[in-house]
DOFI-558319 format. One record per atom (N, C-alpha, C): residue in one letter; x, y, z. Coordinates in steps of 0.1 Angstrom, whole numbers, plus 5000, padded with zeros to 4 digits. Example, Ala and Ser with C-alpha at 12.3 -4.5 7.8 and 13.67 -1.06 7.14 Angstrom:
2
A513249435078;A512349555078;A513249675078;S512849785071;S513749895071;S512950005079;
***
This chain:
342
M472150924620;M473150984629;M473050914643;A474250884648;A474350824661;A473850904672;A473150844681;A472650924693;A473750974701;R473651084708;R474651144716;R474551084730;I475651034735;I475650974748;I476151084758;A475351094769;A475651194779;A476851164787;Q477551264792;Q478751244800;Q478451304814;T479151244824;T479051304838;T480251394840;T480051484849;T481151574854;T481051564869;G482251574876;G482251564890;G482951684896;A483651664907;A484251764915;A485451824908;A485651954909;A486752014903;A488051974910;H487951954923;H489151914931;H488851794940;T489851714943;T489651604952;T490751604963;A490551534973;A491451524984;A491251404993;I492251365000;I492051265011;I491351325022;L490151285026;L489351345036;L489551285050;G489951155050;G490151095063;G491050975062;L491650935073;L492650825073;L492350735085;G492450605083;G492350505094;G493350395091;V493750325102;V494650215101;V494250095110;Y494749985107;Y494649865116;Y496049805117;R496549795129;R497849735131;R497549605140;P497949485135;P497649365143;P498249375157;T497649305166;T498049305180;T499449255183;R499749145176;R501049075180;R502249145174;I503149185183;I504449245179;I505549145179;V506249135168;V507249025166;V508649085164;T509549045173;T510849095173;T511749025162;N512949085160;N513849025151;N514348885156;D514548885169;D515048755175;D514048645172;E512748665171;E511748565169;E511848505155;V512148595145;V512148545131;V513548505127;A514548535135;A515948515131;A516348365131;G515748295141;G516148155142;G515948065130;P514748065124;P514547975113;P515348015100;I515848135100;I516648175088;I518148185091;D518548135103;D519948135108;D520548275107;S519848375113;S520148515112;S520348575126;S520248705127;S520348775140;S519648905140;D519448965151;D518849095152;D519749195145;E521049195147;E521949285141;E521849275126;W521949155120;W521949135106;W520649185100;I519449165106;I518249215101;I518149365101;R518549425112;R518549565113;R519449635102;T520649575100;T521549635091;T521049615077;R520449505074;R519949475060;R518649555057;S517849575066;S516449625063;S516049745071;G516649775083;G516149885091;G515049845100;I514649715100;I513449665108;I513849625122;K513149675132;K513349635146;K512249535150;T510949575147;T509849485150;T508849485138;R507949395138;R506849395128;R505649335135;R504449355128;R503149295133;R502749175125;F502449065132;F501848945125;F500348935130;A499548915120;A498048895123;A497848765128;G496848755138;G496448625142;G495348565133;E494848445137;E493848375129;E492548465127;S492148535137;S490948615136;S491148745129;E492448785127;E492748915120;E492948885105;T491848895098;T491848855084;T491948975075;I492048955062;I491949065052;I490749145054;H489649075056;H488349145058;H488349225071;S488649165082;S488549225095;S489449345096;M490749325091;M491649435092;M491249555083;S490649525071;S490149625062;S489049705069;V488149635075;V486949695081;V487449785093;G488349745101;G488949825112;G489549955107;A490349945096;A490950065091;A489950155084;A488950095077;A487950175070;A487050255080;R486750195091;R485950265101;R486650385106;G487950375108;G488750485113;G488750595102;A488950555090;A488950655079;A487650725077;L486550655078;L485150715077;L484950815089;E485350775101;E485150855112;E485950985111;S487250975107;S488051095106;S487551185095;A486951125084;A486451205073;A485151275076;G484451215087;G483051265089;G482051225079;I482351105073;I481551055062;I480850925067;A479550915064;A478750795068;A479050695058;A478950565062;A479150455053;A478350465040;E477050495042;E476150495031;E476450615021;Q477350705024;Q477750805014;Q478850755005;V479350645007;V480450594999;V479850524986;D480350564975;D479850514962;D480650404956;C481950384961;C482850294955;C483850254966;V484250124966;V485250074975;V486350004966;I487550044968;I488749984961;I489649924971;V489949794970;V490849734980;V492049684972;A493249744976;A494449704971;A495149594979;T495349474973;T495949364981;T496449264971;S497449194976;S497949074968;S497848944976;T497248954988;T497148844997;T495748795001;H494748844993;H493448784994;H493448654986;L493448544993;L493848414987;L492748344980;L491548414978;L490548354970;L490548424956;L490548344946;L490548414932;L489248484930;T488148434936;T486948494935;T486048454947;P485148534953;P484948674949;P486048764954;A486048884950;A486948994955;A486649024969;A487549074977;A487349114991;A486449234992;A486549324983;A485849454984;A484349454987;P483649374979;P482149374981;P481749324995;Q482449225001;Q482149175014;Q482549285025;I483649355022;I484049455032;I483049565032;A482549605020;A481549715019;A480249675026;T479849545025;T478649505031;T478749505046;E479949455051;E480149455066;E480149595071;L480549695063;L480649835068;L479249895067;G478249825062;G476849885061;G476649975049;M477449955039;M477250045027;M476050005019;N475650105010;N474450085002;N474750044988;A475249914986;A475449854973;A476449944964;P477649984970;P478550054962;P479249964952;A479850024941;A480749954933;A481949914942;A482449784940;A483449744949;A484349634942;F485649664942;F486549564935;F487949574941;D488749474938;D490149464942;D491049504931;V492249554936;V493349594927;V494549514931;S495249454922;S496449374925;S497649444917;A498349524924;A499549594918;A500749584928;G500749474936;G501849464945;G501849574955;C503049604959;C503249714969;C502849854965;A502649864951;A502249994946;A500750004945;G500049904950;G498549894949;G497850014955;F498250054967;F497550164973;F497550294965;C498750324960;C498950444952;C498150434939;H498150314933;H497250294921;H495850324924;A495350264935;A493950284939;A493550424942;L494550494949;L494250634952;L494150714940;A494950694929;A494850764917;A493450744910;M493050614910;M491750574904;M490650644912;A490750644925;A489650704933;A489550854930;S490650924929;S490651064926;S489951094912;D490351014903;D489751034889;D488250994889;L487850894896;L486450864897;L485650984902;V486151044912;V485451164918;V485451284909;R486551304902;R486651424893;R485751404881;V485551284876;V484751264864;V483251244867;G482951234880;G481551224884;G481051074885;T481850974884;T481450844885;T481150804900;A481850874909;A481550854923;A481750984930;N481050994942;N481251124950;N482251094961;H482150984968;H483150944978;H483650804975;V484950784976;V485550654974;V486350614986;L486150484991;L486950435001;L488050354995;V489350384998;V490450314993;V491150235005;V491350105004;V491950025014;V493249965009;G494349965016;G495549885013;G495649785024;V495649655021;V495649555032;V496449435027;E497149385037;E497949255034;E498049175046;K497949045044;K498348945054;K499448855048;L500548915047;L501748855040;L502248735047;T501948715060;T502348595067;T501748475062;N500648485054;N500048375048;N500748325035;T501648405031;T502348385017;T503848365018;I504448385030;I505848365030;I506348245038;N507448185034;N508048075040;N508948125051;P508648085064;P509348135075;P510848095075;T511248005066;T512647965065;T513348025053;D512648115046;D513248175034;D513948305039;R515248305037;R516148415042;R515848545035;S515248535023;S515048655015;S513748735019;T512848665025;T511548725028;T511048715042;A511448615050;A510848595063;A511048705072;F512048775072;F512348885081;F511749025077;L511349025064;L510949155058;L509449185060;F508649085057;F507149105054;F506349095067;A505249165067;A504349175079;A502949205074;D502049225084;D500649235081;D500049375086;G498949415080;G498249535085;G497349595074;A496649705077;A495749765068;A495749915070;G495549995059;G495350135060;G494250175050;A493450275054;A492350315045;A492250475045;V491750525033;V491450665032;V490150675025;V489550795028;V488350835020;V488750945011;V488350934998;V488651034988;V487351094984;G487351224983;G486051294980;G486351434975;P485251514972;P485451654967;P486151744977;A486851844972;A487551934981;A487552074975;E487752174983;E487852314978;E489052344970;Q490152274973;Q491452284966;Q491952144963;Q492752134952;Q493252004948;Q494151954959;G493851824964;G494651764974;G495351634970;I495051594957;I495751474952;I496251504938;G497551504937;G498151544924;G498051434914;P498451474901;P498451374890;P499351254894;V498951134890;V499751014893;V500851004882;V501950954886;V502950904876;V503150754879;W502750674870;W502750534872;W503250454860;G503550324862;G503950244851;G504350104856;S505050034848;S505449894851;S506649854843;D507349754847;D508549704840;D508449554841;G507749494831;G507549344831;G508849264829;T509949334824;T511249254823;T511749214837;Q511249284847;Q511649254861;Q510649164869;S509749104861;S508649024868;S509148914877;H510348864874;H510948764882;H511348804896;A511548934898;A512148984910;A511248964923;I509948974921;I509048944932;I507848864926;R507748744931;R506748654924;R506248544933;Q505148484929;Q504748354935;Q505548244928;D506148154935;D507148064930;D506647954921;K505347934922;K504647834912;K503247874911;D502647844899;D501247874898;D500447764903;W499147784904;W498247684911;W498147554903;M498247564890;M498147434882;M499447354885;E500547414886;E501847344890;E501647274903;F501047354913;F500847294926;F499947174926;F498847184919;F497847074918;F498546954912;A499346974901;A500046864895;A501046794905;E501646884914;E502546834924;E501846754934;I500646794938;I499846714947;I499546574942;D499146574929;D498846444922;D500046354923;E501246414921;E502446334921;E503046294934;K503046394944;K503646374956;K502746364968;G501446394966;G500546384978;G500946494988;L500946445001;L501246535012;L502646595012;D503546545004;D504846595003;D504946714993;A503846754987;A503846864978;A504046994986;V504747084980;V505147214987;V504247324981;R503547394990;R502547494986;R503347614979;P502647694971;P503347814966;P503647914977;Y504847984975;Y505248084984;Y505648204976;M505648324982;M506248444976;M507748434977;R508348474966;R509848474965;R510248614961;M511448654965;M511948784961;M513448784959;E513848844948;E515348864945;E515649004950;G516149004963;G516349134969;G517249224962;T518349174957;T519349254950;T518849314938;A518049234930;A517449294918;A516449404921;V515649384931;V514649494935;V515449614940;F516449594948;F517249714953;F517849794941;R518449724932;R519149794921;R518149864912;W516949794910;W515949864902;W515449984908;A515149974921;A514550094928;A515550204929;A516850174932;A517850284933;A518050354920;H517850274909;H518150334895;H516950404889;S515750354892;S514550404885;S513650504892;L513650504905;L512650574912;L512850724914;E514050774912;E514350914913;E513550994903;K513550944890;K512751014879;K511251004882;V510750894887;V509350884890;V508950994901;C509751004911;C509451104922;C509551244916;R510551274908;R510651414903;R509551444893;D509151344885;D508051364876;D506751394884;A506451324895;A505251344902;A505251484908;V506351524914;V506451664919;V506251764908;D506851744897;D506751834885;D505251844881;R504651724879;R503251724875;R502251794884;A502651794897;A501851864907;A502152014907;G503052064899;G503352204898;G504252254909;L504952164915;L505752204927;L507252164925;S508052204935;S509452154936;S509652074949;T510752014950;T511051934962;T511052024974;D511452154972;D511452244983;D510052274989;D509052244982;D507652264986;D507152144995;L507952034995;L507451915002;L507651925017;D506651895025;D506751885039;D507051745044;A506751645036;A507051505039;A507151425027;M507851315028;M507951215018;M507551075025;I506651015018;I506150885024;I506350775013;P507450715013;P507750605004;P507150475009;H506950385000;H506650245004;H507750195013;Q507350135024;Q508350085034;Q508949955030;A509749955020;A510349835014;A511549785022;N512449885024;N513749865030;N514349995035;G514849995047;G515350115052;G516450185043;R517250095037;R518350145029;R517850215016;I516750155010;I516150214998;I515550355002;I514950365013;I514350485018;I515450595019;E516550555025;E517650655027;E518250695014;I518350605004;I518950644991;I517950734984;M516650704984;M515750794978;M515750934983;A515750944996;A515851085003;A517051154999;R518251084998;R519451144995;R519551194980;V519151114971;V519251154957;V518251264953;L517151274960;L516151374958;L516551514965;E517551504973;E518051624980;E516851694987;L516151624995;L514951685002;L515451795012;P514651895013;P514952005023;P514951955037;E515652025045;E515851985059;E514551975067;H513552055063;H512252055070;H511351935066;C511751865056;C510951755050;C511051635058;A509951595064;A509851465072;A509951345063;L510651245068;L510751115060;L510151005068;A509150945062;A508450835069;A509450715070;N509450655082;N510350535084;N509550435093;D508350415090;D507450315097;D507950175096;I508850145087;I509450015085;I510049965098;E510650055106;E511350015118;E510449935128;E509149975128;E508149915138;E507149825131;A506949845118;A505849775111;A506349675100;G507649675097;G508049595086;G507549635072;N507649555062;N507149575049;N505749515048;T504749605047;T503349555046;T502749575033;S503649585022;S503249595008;S502149705006;A500949665001;A499949764998;A499449845009;A499749805022;A499249875033;A500349975038;S501549965033;S502650035039;S502550195038;V502050245027;V501950395025;V500950455035;P499750405036;P498750465046;P499250435060;L499850325063;L500350305077;L501450405080;A502350425071;A503450525073;A502950665074;M501850695067;M501250825067;M500650845081;E499950745086;E499350755100;E500450775110;A501550705109;A502650715119;A503250855119;L503450915107;L503951045107;L503051145114;L501751135112;L500751225118;L500651195133;R500651065137;R500451035151;R501751075159;N502851065153;N504151105160;N504451255160;G503551325153;G503751475152;G504851515143;E505351425135;E506451465125;E505851535113;S504551515111;S503751585100;S502451625106;K501751715100;K500451765105;K499451765093;P498151765096;P497151775085;P497451905077;G497251895064;G497552015056;G498852015050;D499851935055;D501151925049;D501151865035;T502151905027;T502251855014;T503251735014;A502751615009;A503651495010;A503651424996;L504851374993;L505051294982;L504951144985;L504051074979;L503850934980;L504550864969;I505250754971;I505850674961;I505950524965;A505450444956;A505450294960;A505850214948;F506350104950;F506850014940;F506849864945;G506649774935;G506549634940;G506449544928;A505849424931;A505749314922;A505149364908;G505749314898;G505249354884;G506449364874;L507449444877;L507449544888;L506549664884;S505849714894;S504849824892;S505249934901;Y504950054897;Y505250174905;Y504150284903;A504050374913;A503150484912;A503550584923;A503350714919;A503650824928;A502750944926;Q502451014936;Q501651134935;Q501951224948;V501651354946;V501751444957;V500351464963;V500251464976;V498951474983;V499051574994;T497951624998;T497751705011;T497351605022;L498151605033;L497851515043;L496451545050;P495651445053;P494351465058;P494351495073;D493151535078;D492851535092;D492951395097;W493451375109;W493651245115;W493351255130;R492751155135;R492451145150;R492251005154;
***
């Protein structure tokens, strides 16, 4: 007879216990990015809703931005670094295939050998990682999990590419997930659509690039991120209403119960369409951090969460719907209780 393998059990309920962010110092206006793409401030605002964005400097790296955001999250949660059992970093712009960013971030934070790994799910990465963190705590694999969404997209975009140069920016957001008296993180609704993988992609793989170096030498063109904006817009407008409604239903709530909606800050027009089709109640705050932060991919949801709390549009304890989507195409949504923030 086979031996019985023991199972662990964890907390009955989980929640976001603390939130921290890192916004790069340099503020970049539309006028600054408009020249290389033969555009204008008006065109960019109309197309995207963006007024400014943050570009990281050389010293503001994936690691340093993550550490800055993580320290804020730990402080607001009242959790010491050594109490964290697992670190999950959601990013698509850590440009080393190995090692992952998470172990080095954990070490710099002074953690005691936690499990640490990266997740690559495009702009939906933070919501994917948040779901994983909640499940890890509930099953007893970890007691506290640090989740970081971080991007340095300025390392991956061509400043002359009219489809991406004005949209993307840099930053980091982090949360601590742990046990709670009441459930503060609802069931995730997530998935992917590989038929749309062309919509957001790296335009050549590394082997193609190496072959081009052999052929052209210094004239070889490095890989860049490309996006088919119309395809992404149509997919999001068509597909995300059901994802949002399913996440609210799985949380046992209705849209009338929502105090806030925090979508991935992809495009101001997509945010407006999502709010309209969901028929959100008048009291429901709608995150619009894209105006000042641009599209920061996996960092955008925690950054937008912080902006809502900092500006007083939402408060700790409010019920918020998170929804994110991006390269893959991948998507994830869940209802959460907003954390204490300071």
